C-alpha positions in Angstrom: 71.6 -12.4 4.1 73.2 -11.3 7.3 70.9 -8.6 8.8 73.2 -7.6 11.7 74.1 -4.0 12.1 77.8 -3.2 12.1 78.6 -0.9 15.0 81.3 0.6 17.2 80.9 2.2 20.6 83.4 4.1 22.8 83.2 6.1 26.0 85.5 9.1 26.4 85.8 11.0 29.7 87.2 14.5 29.4 87.3 16.4 32.7 83.9 15.8 34.2 82.1 15.2 30.9 81.4 11.8 29.6 81.0 11.4 25.8 79.6 8.2 24.3 80.4 7.8 20.5 78.2 5.3 18.6 78.9 4.6 14.9 76.7 2.2 12.9 76.2 1.0 9.3 72.5 0.8 8.3 72.0 -1.7 5.4 68.5 -0.3 4.5 69.9 3.2 3.8 73.5 2.3 3.1 74.6 5.1 5.6 77.2 5.2 8.2 75.7 7.1 11.2 77.6 8.4 14.2 75.9 9.8 17.3 77.8 11.7 19.9 76.2 11.6 23.4 77.2 14.0 26.2 75.9 13.0 29.6 73.1 11.0 27.9 72.0 13.6 25.4 72.7 13.5 21.7 74.8 16.6 20.8 75.7 15.7 17.2 74.6 13.3 14.5 76.9 12.6 11.5 75.7 10.7 8.4 77.8 9.6 5.4 77.3 7.2 2.5 80.5 5.3 1.9 81.7 5.0 -1.7 83.3 1.8 -2.9 84.3 1.0 0.7 83.8 -2.1 2.9 81.0 -1.2 5.4 83.2 -2.5 8.3 86.1 -0.3 7.2 83.8 2.7 6.7 82.4 2.3 10.3 86.0 2.0 11.7 87.2 5.0 9.6 84.3 7.3 10.5 84.4 6.3 14.2 88.1 7.1 14.6 87.7 10.4 12.6 84.9 11.6 14.9 86.9 10.7 18.1 90.0 12.6 16.8 87.9 15.6 15.9 86.2 15.5 19.3 89.5 15.4 21.1 90.9 18.2 18.9 87.9 20.5 19.6 88.2 19.9 23.4 91.9 20.9 23.2 90.9 24.1 21.3 88.2 24.8 23.9 90.7 24.4 26.7 93.0 26.8 24.9 90.2 29.4 24.7 89.5 28.9 28.4 93.1 29.7 29.2 92.9 32.9 27.2 89.8 33.8 29.1 91.6 33.5 32.4 93.9 36.4 31.3 90.9 38.7 31.5 89.1 37.2 34.5 90.3 36.2 37.9 89.3 32.7 38.9 89.2 31.6 42.5 88.5 27.9 43.3 88.3 25.9 46.5 87.9 22.0 46.6 84.4 21.3 45.3 82.5 18.5 43.7 82.8 17.8 39.9 79.1 18.3 39.3 79.2 21.7 40.9 82.2 22.7 38.8 80.4 21.6 35.6 77.3 23.5 36.6 79.3 26.6 37.3 81.0 26.4 33.9 77.7 26.1 32.1 76.3 29.1 34.0 79.4 31.3 33.5 79.7 30.5 29.8 76.3 32.1 29.2 76.8 35.3 31.2 80.5 36.1 31.2 80.6 37.9 27.9 77.9 40.5 28.9 79.4 44.0 29.2 77.6 44.5 32.5 78.9 41.3 34.1 80.9 41.8 37.4 81.2 38.4 39.1 79.6 35.0 39.7 80.3 32.9 42.8 79.0 29.8 44.6 78.8 30.0 48.4 78.3 27.0 50.6 75.8 26.8 53.5 78.4 28.2 55.9 78.9 31.3 53.8 82.3 30.3 52.4 83.0 31.1 48.7 83.9 27.8 47.0 84.0 28.9 43.4 84.2 32.4 42.0 84.9 34.2 38.7 85.0 37.9 38.4 86.0 40.7 36.1 89.3 41.9 37.5 89.0 45.3 35.7 85.9 46.2 37.7 85.8 47.4 41.3 83.2 45.5 43.4 81.6 46.7 46.7 82.6 43.6 48.7 80.8 44.8 51.9 77.5 45.0 50.0 78.0 41.6 48.5 78.8 40.1 52.0 75.6 41.7 53.4 73.6 40.2 50.5 75.0 36.7 51.1 74.3 36.8 54.9 70.7 38.0 54.2 70.1 35.3 51.6 71.5 32.5 53.7 69.1 33.5 56.5 66.1 33.5 54.1 63.9 30.5 53.2 63.5 31.7 49.6 65.0 30.2 46.5 65.5 33.5 44.8 66.9 36.8 46.3 67.9 40.1 44.8 69.2 43.5 45.9 70.3 46.7 44.2 72.2 49.8 45.4 74.2 52.5 43.7 74.3 50.8 40.3 75.2 47.3 41.6 72.5 44.7 41.0 72.8 41.3 42.9 70.9 38.2 42.2 71.0 34.9 44.1 69.7 31.4 43.5 69.6 28.5 45.9 70.8 25.1 44.6 69.5 21.6 45.6 72.5 21.0 48.0 71.7 24.2 50.0 74.5 26.3 48.5 73.8 29.5 46.7 74.8 31.2 43.4 75.4 34.9 43.6 75.8 37.0 40.4 76.6 40.7 40.1 75.8 43.1 37.3 76.0 46.8 36.6 72.6 46.8 34.9 69.1 45.6 36.0 66.3 43.8 34.3 68.2 40.4 34.0 66.1 38.6 36.6 64.0 36.4 34.3 66.9 35.7 31.9 69.1 34.6 34.8 66.4 32.4 36.3 66.2 30.4 33.1 70.0 30.2 32.7 70.5 28.9 36.3 67.5 26.5 36.0 68.9 25.0 32.8 72.4 24.7 34.3 71.2 23.1 37.6 68.9 20.7 35.8 71.9 19.4 33.8 73.9 18.4 36.9 73.0 16.7 40.1 74.3 18.7 43.1 73.3 16.2 45.8 76.4 16.2 48.1 76.5 12.4 48.5 75.8 11.6 44.9 78.6 9.6 43.2 76.7 8.7 40.0 73.7 10.3 38.2 71.5 7.7 36.5 69.3 8.3 33.4 66.3 6.0 33.1 63.9 4.9 30.4 60.6 3.3 31.6 58.9 1.2 28.8 55.4 0.3 29.9 52.1 0.5 27.9 49.9 1.1 31.1 49.9 4.7 32.2 49.1 3.9 35.8 52.2 1.6 36.1 54.4 4.3 34.6 53.1 6.8 37.1 53.7 4.4 40.0 57.3 3.7 38.7 58.0 7.4 38.5 56.7 8.1 42.0 58.6 5.2 43.4 61.8 6.6 42.0 61.0 9.9 43.6 60.3 8.2 46.9 63.6 6.3 47.1 65.8 9.0 45.6 66.3 10.8 49.0 67.6 7.6 50.7 69.5 6.1 47.8 73.1 6.2 49.0 75.6 7.3 46.3 73.0 7.3 43.4 70.6 9.9 42.0 68.3 10.2 39.0 69.3 12.7 36.4 66.3 12.1 34.2 63.4 9.7 33.8 61.8 9.3 30.4 58.7 7.2 29.6 57.8 5.2 26.4 54.4 3.6 26.1 55.2 1.3 23.2 58.0 -0.7 21.6 58.2 1.9 18.7 58.5 4.8 21.2 61.2 3.0 23.1 63.4 2.4 20.0 63.0 6.0 19.0 64.3 7.1 22.5 67.2 4.7 22.3 68.3 6.0 18.9 68.4 9.6 20.2 69.7 9.2 23.8 71.9 7.0 26.0 70.4 5.6 29.2 72.1 4.0 32.1 69.1 1.7 32.8 66.0 0.7 30.8 63.1 -0.9 32.7 60.7 -2.6 30.3 57.5 -4.5 30.6 57.8 -7.8 28.7 54.3 -7.5 27.1 53.8 -4.2 25.2 50.9 -3.1 23.1 52.8 -3.2 19.8 55.5 -5.8 20.6 57.6 -7.3 23.3 60.0 -5.9 25.8 62.5 -8.6 24.7 62.8 -6.6 21.5 63.9 -3.6 23.5 66.5 -5.7 25.3 67.7 -7.3 22.1 68.1 -3.9 20.5 70.2 -2.7 23.4 72.4 -5.8 23.4 72.9 -5.8 19.6 74.0 -2.2 19.6 76.3 -2.5 22.6 74.7 0.5 24.3 76.3 -0.2 27.7 72.8 0.0 29.3 71.4 -2.1 32.1 68.1 -3.8 31.1 65.4 -4.8 33.7 62.4 -6.9 32.9 59.1 -5.9 34.4 56.3 -8.5 34.6 53.8 -10.2 36.8 54.9 -13.6 35.5 58.4 -14.6 36.5 58.4 -17.5 34.0 58.4 -15.0 31.2 61.6 -13.6 32.5 63.2 -17.0 32.9 62.7 -17.7 29.2 64.7 -14.6 28.1 66.9 -13.9 31.1 70.0 -13.9 29.0 68.8 -10.6 27.5 68.2 -8.9 30.9 70.4 -7.8 33.7 67.6 -8.0 36.4 64.0 -8.7 37.0 61.3 -6.6 38.8 58.0 -8.2 39.8 54.7 -6.3 39.6 53.5 -4.7 41.8 56.7 -2.8 42.5 57.8 -2.0 46.0 60.2 0.9 46.9 62.5 -1.5 48.8 62.8 -4.0 45.9 63.5 -1.2 43.4 66.1 0.4 45.7 67.9 -2.9 46.3 68.0 -3.9 42.6 69.5 -0.5 41.7 72.2 -0.7 44.4 73.0 -4.3 43.3 73.3 -3.4 39.6 75.4 -0.3 40.2 77.4 -1.4 43.2 80.6 -1.7 41.2 80.1 1.5 39.1 
């Protein structure tokens, strides 16, 4: 019996968000399963058991239905955003896509508060590049300007000030710009810190970054995984045009497959010999499921790679050097 898994994969870019839709038919359970990824994270899982329907047709039907529903929900969300602009004044200067996405995530979590006055991003020169404010509220602009000047002169990552019922909070981002938020009430410091941290962790704000890469390291030796992670950190500052959004680790074949079922990765680096299996099984799973993921073999024995090189995009020899890792990444993503 044919044991191949029927699957369909599509990438949809809406604004600055990239959605990956993956639909598969699993013979063991008889289910058609669709996973929706947004920027590498699974945001929705849909499971159905087709009745009297050809598996291939069931996959096609569910895949298209999910895509249509996704597009419809985005249009509805855009309509709601337009209605929001009627109540709030939005000021926007040219700014990177990641910064805009970060700002949207931040504002979506605080804009409905009754005490919300404004939120803005200010660059290192003190220029407001993005701002949204409650146009029904009068804001003491002189106090806000004084706050911004003081914060830009400080070496701290967090800054706050209060005066006459106006409470200002500021956070520094990784690119040196700052977020300034104004409220009528106090005691929102800890809540704001968590909101900004979650939002900034979701988007790379490195000015030169053209692509954020998510990585899965599959290696059964803890020391090697630690070396890999530290090597990525070491080269990240000097890697032109690329940065690392997240780095996950799997210590076995089983762990790696679980990660791949839940999340989408741009690159997987796997040791060929694992404690409970082989790295070629990781590579084979990625190729069979059309995950649009680069796969790199990691081994001390180049001959092992030569036997299975059709399954891999690149090869890294142990011990790993920063220069080799940097050059391989730039080579693989040079056309991305």
